[in-house]
TITI-652588 format. One record per residue (C-alpha): z, x, y; residue number from 1; residue in one letter. Coordinates in steps of 0.001 Angstrom, whole numbers, always signed. Layout:
+---------+---------+---------+-----+-----+
|      zz |      xx |      yy |   n | res |
+---------+---------+---------+-----+-----+
|       Z |       X |       Y | NUM |   A |
...
+---------+---------+---------+-----+-----+
END
This chain:
+---------+---------+---------+-----+-----+
|      zz |      xx |      yy |   n | res |
+---------+---------+---------+-----+-----+
|  -25832 |  -33280 |  -50542 |   1 |   M |
|  -28159 |  -33077 |  -53535 |   2 |   L |
|  -31524 |  -34803 |  -53056 |   3 |   A |
|  -31361 |  -38496 |  -54031 |   4 |   G |
|  -27490 |  -38561 |  -54104 |   5 |   V |
|  -27393 |  -40219 |  -50578 |   6 |   E |
|  -29846 |  -42957 |  -51777 |   7 |   D |
|  -27748 |  -43661 |  -54906 |   8 |   I |
|  -24537 |  -43935 |  -52852 |   9 |   I |
|  -26327 |  -46209 |  -50297 |  10 |   A |
|  -27533 |  -48487 |  -53140 |  11 |   A |
|  -24136 |  -48885 |  -54830 |  12 |   V |
|  -22970 |  -51773 |  -52710 |  13 |   G |
|  -26010 |  -53969 |  -53044 |  14 |   P |
|  -26015 |  -53218 |  -56847 |  15 |   R |
|  -22286 |  -54281 |  -57120 |  16 |   L |
|  -23168 |  -57453 |  -55326 |  17 |   R |
|  -26268 |  -58024 |  -57477 |  18 |   H |
|  -24354 |  -57571 |  -60824 |  19 |   F |
|  -21443 |  -59909 |  -59655 |  20 |   R |
|  -23871 |  -62627 |  -58544 |  21 |   R |
|  -25951 |  -62242 |  -61649 |  22 |   Q |
|  -22826 |  -63071 |  -63681 |  23 |   R |
|  -22091 |  -66080 |  -61362 |  24 |   N |
|  -18664 |  -64602 |  -60411 |  25 |   R |
|  -16866 |  -64851 |  -57083 |  26 |   T |
|  -15104 |  -62006 |  -55374 |  27 |   L |
|  -11832 |  -63732 |  -56107 |  28 |   E |
|  -12606 |  -63847 |  -59857 |  29 |   E |
|  -13563 |  -60129 |  -59972 |  30 |   L |
|  -10555 |  -59356 |  -57980 |  31 |   S |
|   -8221 |  -61178 |  -60439 |  32 |   N |
|   -9783 |  -59320 |  -63424 |  33 |   E |
|   -9931 |  -55804 |  -61743 |  34 |   T |
|   -6761 |  -55832 |  -59541 |  35 |   G |
|   -9013 |  -54729 |  -56506 |  36 |   I |
|   -8375 |  -56775 |  -53471 |  37 |   S |
|  -11033 |  -59250 |  -52394 |  38 |   V |
|  -11362 |  -57432 |  -49009 |  39 |   S |
|  -11985 |  -54081 |  -50721 |  40 |   T |
|  -14604 |  -55632 |  -53061 |  41 |   L |
|  -16271 |  -57217 |  -50017 |  42 |   S |
|  -16295 |  -53972 |  -48204 |  43 |   R |
|  -17693 |  -52111 |  -51201 |  44 |   L |
|  -20568 |  -54638 |  -51562 |  45 |   E |
|  -21365 |  -54524 |  -47799 |  46 |   S |
|  -21381 |  -50728 |  -47804 |  47 |   G |
|  -18465 |  -50552 |  -45337 |  48 |   Q |
|  -16415 |  -48607 |  -47922 |  49 |   R |
|  -17550 |  -45887 |  -50326 |  50 |   K |
|  -16624 |  -46455 |  -53949 |  51 |   A |
|  -14307 |  -44139 |  -55756 |  52 |   T |
|  -14640 |  -43361 |  -59384 |  53 |   L |
|  -11447 |  -45439 |  -60079 |  54 |   E |
|  -12876 |  -48572 |  -58448 |  55 |   L |
|  -16306 |  -48154 |  -60115 |  56 |   L |
|  -14661 |  -47822 |  -63492 |  57 |   L |
|  -12663 |  -50983 |  -63109 |  58 |   L |
|  -15684 |  -52948 |  -61926 |  59 |   I |
|  -17868 |  -51436 |  -64667 |  60 |   S |
|  -15296 |  -52571 |  -67323 |  61 |   R |
|  -15123 |  -56029 |  -65772 |  62 |   A |
|  -18843 |  -56533 |  -65838 |  63 |   H |
|  -19092 |  -54909 |  -69279 |  64 |   R |
|  -21854 |  -52457 |  -68206 |  65 |   I |
|  -21994 |  -48720 |  -68517 |  66 |   P |
|  -21097 |  -46858 |  -65178 |  67 |   L |
|  -24471 |  -45168 |  -64982 |  68 |   D |
|  -26204 |  -48626 |  -65166 |  69 |   V |
|  -23907 |  -50043 |  -62587 |  70 |   L |
|  -24626 |  -47268 |  -60018 |  71 |   I |
|  -28216 |  -46942 |  -60908 |  72 |   G |
|  -28486 |  -43553 |  -62448 |  73 |   T |
|  -29319 |  -44615 |  -65992 |  74 |   A |
|  -32925 |  -44054 |  -67121 |  75 |   P |
|  -34888 |  -47300 |  -67098 |  76 |   L |
|  -34830 |  -48624 |  -70691 |  77 |   Q |
|  -37311 |  -51053 |  -72318 |  78 |   P |
|  -35509 |  -54184 |  -73541 |  79 |   V |
|  -36938 |  -55988 |  -76696 |  80 |   A |
|  -36725 |  -59775 |  -76406 |  81 |   R |
|  -38015 |  -62452 |  -78782 |  82 |   D |
|  -41713 |  -62053 |  -78345 |  83 |   D |
|  -42003 |  -59202 |  -75675 |  84 |   R |
|  -40797 |  -55838 |  -74540 |  85 |   T |
|  -39661 |  -55849 |  -70899 |  86 |   V |
|  -39650 |  -52601 |  -69036 |  87 |   V |
|  -37909 |  -52768 |  -65540 |  88 |   P |
|  -39836 |  -50752 |  -62958 |  89 |   L |
|  -37097 |  -50232 |  -60381 |  90 |   T |
|  -33281 |  -49815 |  -60345 |  91 |   R |
|  -33060 |  -51528 |  -56931 |  92 |   Q |
|  -31715 |  -54919 |  -56857 |  93 |   P |
|  -33605 |  -57148 |  -54501 |  94 |   G |
|  -35656 |  -60213 |  -53916 |  95 |   R |
|  -38656 |  -59174 |  -55849 |  96 |   L |
|  -38208 |  -57682 |  -59323 |  97 |   Q |
|  -41053 |  -55706 |  -60773 |  98 |   P |
|  -41473 |  -55557 |  -64550 |  99 |   L |
|  -43976 |  -54441 |  -67121 | 100 |   K |
|  -44080 |  -56709 |  -70112 | 101 |   M |
|  -45790 |  -56267 |  -73391 | 102 |   I |
|  -46283 |  -59458 |  -75513 | 103 |   F |
|  -46378 |  -59372 |  -79298 | 104 |   D |
|  -49549 |  -60960 |  -80794 | 105 |   P |
|  -47479 |  -62517 |  -83751 | 106 |   D |
|  -45613 |  -64881 |  -81491 | 107 |   R |
|  -48073 |  -66889 |  -79510 | 108 |   C |
|  -46735 |  -70557 |  -79777 | 109 |   E |
|  -46326 |  -71883 |  -76209 | 110 |   P |
|  -42800 |  -72945 |  -75312 | 111 |   A |
|  -43025 |  -73856 |  -71573 | 112 |   P |
|  -39946 |  -73604 |  -69372 | 113 |   R |
|  -38931 |  -73912 |  -65740 | 114 |   T |
|  -36528 |  -72003 |  -63489 | 115 |   H |
|  -36161 |  -71476 |  -59847 | 116 |   P |
|  -38443 |  -68756 |  -58433 | 117 |   G |
|  -41980 |  -67564 |  -57799 | 118 |   H |
|  -43947 |  -65279 |  -60129 | 119 |   E |
|  -47014 |  -63163 |  -59689 | 120 |   W |
|  -48522 |  -61171 |  -62575 | 121 |   F |
|  -51682 |  -59114 |  -63406 | 122 |   C |
|  -52972 |  -58611 |  -66876 | 123 |   V |
|  -53176 |  -54782 |  -67509 | 124 |   L |
|  -54667 |  -54839 |  -70975 | 125 |   S |
|  -55542 |  -57255 |  -73766 | 126 |   G |
|  -56014 |  -61003 |  -73472 | 127 |   K |
|  -53156 |  -63359 |  -72412 | 128 |   G |
|  -52683 |  -67132 |  -72446 | 129 |   R |
|  -51106 |  -68854 |  -69521 | 130 |   L |
|  -49939 |  -72438 |  -69963 | 131 |   V |
|  -49071 |  -73682 |  -66463 | 132 |   L |
|  -48338 |  -77459 |  -66244 | 133 |   G |
|  -51401 |  -79168 |  -67794 | 134 |   E |
|  -53632 |  -76028 |  -67522 | 135 |   H |
|  -54187 |  -73695 |  -70452 | 136 |   D |
|  -56110 |  -70486 |  -69493 | 137 |   V |
|  -57075 |  -67326 |  -71264 | 138 |   V |
|  -56769 |  -64235 |  -68929 | 139 |   M |
|  -58282 |  -60801 |  -69329 | 140 |   K |
|  -57471 |  -57366 |  -67951 | 141 |   A |
|  -57569 |  -57365 |  -64197 | 142 |   G |
|  -56964 |  -61126 |  -63688 | 143 |   E |
|  -54016 |  -62285 |  -61638 | 144 |   V |
|  -51952 |  -65453 |  -61541 | 145 |   A |
|  -49301 |  -66591 |  -59056 | 146 |   E |
|  -47251 |  -69710 |  -59336 | 147 |   F |
|  -43981 |  -71580 |  -58704 | 148 |   D |
|  -41828 |  -71190 |  -61631 | 149 |   T |
|  -40486 |  -74786 |  -61293 | 150 |   R |
|  -43730 |  -75813 |  -62893 | 151 |   I |
|  -43482 |  -75859 |  -66706 | 152 |   P |
|  -45011 |  -72445 |  -67715 | 153 |   H |
|  -45436 |  -70036 |  -70651 | 154 |   W |
|  -47328 |  -66706 |  -70959 | 155 |   F |
|  -47980 |  -64717 |  -74061 | 156 |   G |
|  -50664 |  -63260 |  -76362 | 157 |   S |
|  -53671 |  -65199 |  -77464 | 158 |   T |
|  -52830 |  -63975 |  -81010 | 159 |   G |
|  -55796 |  -61506 |  -80976 | 160 |   E |
|  -53567 |  -58522 |  -80139 | 161 |   G |
|  -50859 |  -57481 |  -77732 | 162 |   P |
|  -51168 |  -58208 |  -73991 | 163 |   V |
|  -49576 |  -56095 |  -71309 | 164 |   E |
|  -48743 |  -57435 |  -67842 | 165 |   I |
|  -47322 |  -56308 |  -64534 | 166 |   L |
|  -45047 |  -59096 |  -63165 | 167 |   S |
|  -43272 |  -59534 |  -59873 | 168 |   L |
|  -40632 |  -62186 |  -60014 | 169 |   F |
|  -38859 |  -63490 |  -56970 | 170 |   G |
|  -36235 |  -66044 |  -56146 | 171 |   K |
|  -37268 |  -69496 |  -54999 | 172 |   Q |
|  -39224 |  -69182 |  -51749 | 173 |   G |
|  -40014 |  -65457 |  -52139 | 174 |   E |
|  -43679 |  -64813 |  -52245 | 175 |   R |
|  -45951 |  -61855 |  -52021 | 176 |   L |
|  -47424 |  -61354 |  -48595 | 177 |   R |
|  -50915 |  -59780 |  -48248 | 178 |   I |
|  -51079 |  -57730 |  -45163 | 179 |   R |
|  -54305 |  -55897 |  -45754 | 180 |   A |
|  -57418 |  -56868 |  -43714 | 181 |   K |
|  -61015 |  -56587 |  -44935 | 182 |   T |
|  -63600 |  -54872 |  -42803 | 183 |   R |
+---------+---------+---------+-----+-----+
END
């Protein structure tokens, strides 16, 4: 087999589960929309059955995502949001999602929010402003923050210029674990 193809095929099941769960859909709902049996969908997601092109096309259409994105062969594309550009750093669905984010200096008014999860980020360049609960901190390149996202939080530019960060976001209870030892 071509190099990398086995990895793509092995990752299809977890990606199918990831996209279905991301859309808060049950196997039964997806089955009703695609005509694929619940047991077949379950076996596809668990990797017990290899997906055919026909099955993938039906699932891709139901999720309204291009086939190459569904199976993880699309190039990683930056996504422009309100005040930032988000660049995914992996195609792999999983517990921790690595992202590179570039915050626009023009939109720097805090709007704290909460959601389940845990976030770790490092300022790569520029100056950023972190509002976390009652704290309001200016962060420079090389500085790191880690926090529970159930605490009201906001991060963006100080307004002096763009700020670029590396972010790792995990579901509630997922945290980074440092395994290195110092001498």
